[in-house]
C-alpha positions, 0 to 999 in steps of 0.5 A: 448529524451525519454519520462518521465517514470511515477513514483509510490512512495508505502511505505512499498516496500521492502517485502510482498505485497508492493514488489510485487506491486513495481516489477508488476509496474515495469513490466508495465514500472513504475518507483518505489520509495519504502520506508522501515521501518528497513530493508535496504538490503531488499529495495535495493535487490527490487531496484536491481531487479526492475533496472534489468527490465530497470526501474528506482528505489530508496529506502528510510527509513520512519516509517509511523506511525511518522508524525513529520518525513515527513518533513524531509522525503519529503525533501530527496524524493524531493532529490531524485526525482531530482538526480535519476529521473530527475523530482521534481513530482511523479505520483501514490501514494500507501499507502501500509505500515502496521503492523498487530497486533492481540488481542481481544477487550478486551484485546487491550491496548492504546499502540497497539490502538495508534500504529495501529491508527498512521500507518494505518490512521493518518499516511496515512492521513497526508502522502498523505496531505504533497505528494499533492504537489509532485503528478502530476495532473492526478495521482492516490492514492491507499490506502490499506484496508482488507477484515476485514473492510467487514467481522469481524473476532475476534482479529482484532477490532482496525486494522480494524476499522482504515481500515474503516476509510481508506476506508471513506477518500478514498472517501473524497479524490476522491472527494476533487482531482477530480478537479486535475484529481487524482482518489483515491481508496482503495484496499482490500486484503483478507487473504494473505501468507506473513509475515503480522501479524507473517505469520500466513496465510502463516505458520499456516496450520490449518488457511491456510485451514479455509481461503481456506474453506471460500474462493470462488476460494478455497485457500489463497491468494498469493502476486503475486494476489495482485500486478498486480492489483494495477499496473493496477489501475495506468494504462490509462485503469483504469482512470475512476475507482474512490472512489471505494473499490476494494476487492481482496480475492478470494470471501472470507467470501461470 
């Protein structure tokens, strides 16, 4: 009988960084459940790509900012784990889903603040809490932060503050889940060429050149710079990395 592949659960896995993470996890022989917010076709295309590698995959709809929907979602996830993967648990939780809202501190509205908080902090907090019974002992949790929690650029005060909260939460989770052998780390990407935040880093040549000029390795980041690091953190080799903030930015704003 073949041994059960480990399973990663990636929020926001239909495009950008999440898609790259999902594909790189599959390349490591890990099965993947990914969530999407609105674009089912993109998500199913990622599932098909993963299945081509020989791994199993599934996609589920989830708005990570709607905590009230989580109970229904986890009932659905339990069914999918049973039907597609012949198990009732998974191993790796990657809290990746997010949006970018740009606005000066003076102009940030309560509505924008709440939307960022619900998706980037409150949603992550309670999604992880509700996932705990489904995560295998010895598993991993990876929370996504940002370089903007270390260096400050005008226009990201609310977004970066939520990510700062995630970095503190990561250490508390590592402390409290250590008894179950679950390691918890933060991954903090620098500026990456995706459609995140309207695709500014990718599509605005001036912004892209500026990022390259303040990055030690001399360019903006690409999705492929990130996914493999997430996959590595889910390997046996990474078992002793815990409660760390790992910035993957090519040396931005040193």
